C-alpha positions in Angstrom: 227.5 184.6 -95.4 226.0 187.8 -94.0 228.1 190.2 -92.1 226.9 189.9 -88.5 228.8 192.9 -87.3 226.6 195.2 -89.3 223.3 196.0 -87.4 220.8 197.3 -89.8 218.2 199.7 -88.5 220.2 200.6 -85.4 222.2 203.7 -85.0 223.4 205.7 -82.1 221.5 208.7 -83.4 218.2 206.8 -83.4 218.7 205.7 -79.8 219.5 209.2 -78.6 216.4 210.6 -80.4 214.1 207.9 -79.1 215.2 208.5 -75.5 215.3 212.3 -75.9 211.5 212.7 -75.8 210.9 210.3 -73.0 210.2 211.7 -69.6 210.7 209.2 -66.8 207.9 209.3 -64.3 208.8 209.1 -60.7 206.7 206.4 -59.1 207.6 207.7 -55.7 206.8 211.4 -56.3 204.0 211.4 -53.7 206.4 210.3 -50.9 207.7 213.4 -49.2 209.3 211.8 -46.2 210.7 208.3 -46.8 211.1 207.6 -43.1 207.5 208.4 -42.3 206.4 206.3 -45.3 208.4 203.4 -44.0 207.0 203.7 -40.4 203.4 204.1 -41.5 203.5 201.3 -44.0 205.2 199.0 -41.6 202.6 199.9 -38.9 199.7 199.2 -41.2 201.2 195.9 -42.4 201.9 194.7 -38.9 198.4 195.6 -37.8 197.1 193.0 -40.3 199.2 190.2 -38.6 199.7 191.2 -35.0 202.8 189.6 -33.3 204.3 188.5 -36.6 206.6 191.4 -37.5 208.3 192.0 -34.2 209.5 188.4 -34.4 210.7 188.8 -38.0 212.5 192.0 -37.1 214.2 190.5 -34.1 215.3 187.5 -36.1 216.5 189.2 -39.2 217.9 192.6 -38.1 221.0 193.2 -36.2 220.5 195.1 -32.9 221.7 198.5 -34.3 219.2 198.3 -37.1 216.5 197.2 -34.8 217.1 200.2 -32.6 217.1 202.6 -35.6 213.8 201.1 -36.8 212.3 201.4 -33.4 213.4 205.0 -33.2 211.9 205.8 -36.6 208.6 204.2 -35.7 208.5 206.0 -32.3 209.2 209.3 -33.9 206.1 209.0 -36.1 204.0 207.3 -33.4 203.7 204.1 -35.6 204.0 201.0 -33.4 204.9 197.7 -35.0 202.5 195.2 -33.2 
């Protein structure tokens, strides 16, 4: 019966060396202001389906979060229609 506690080919040194050369790429590096990105993206999306997102927001967000979202969208002049 083989010894299953022994992992052949796997060592901690190998894992460290394999990951040492990897540079993780930031997929969001182009986003300088996350609030602006949220507001503009939501405005573009809501323009594709007018009237849909205000209802979704009012049904699924509590009043405090609705107010915060409205404030962010107003700050960047990005209405949700």
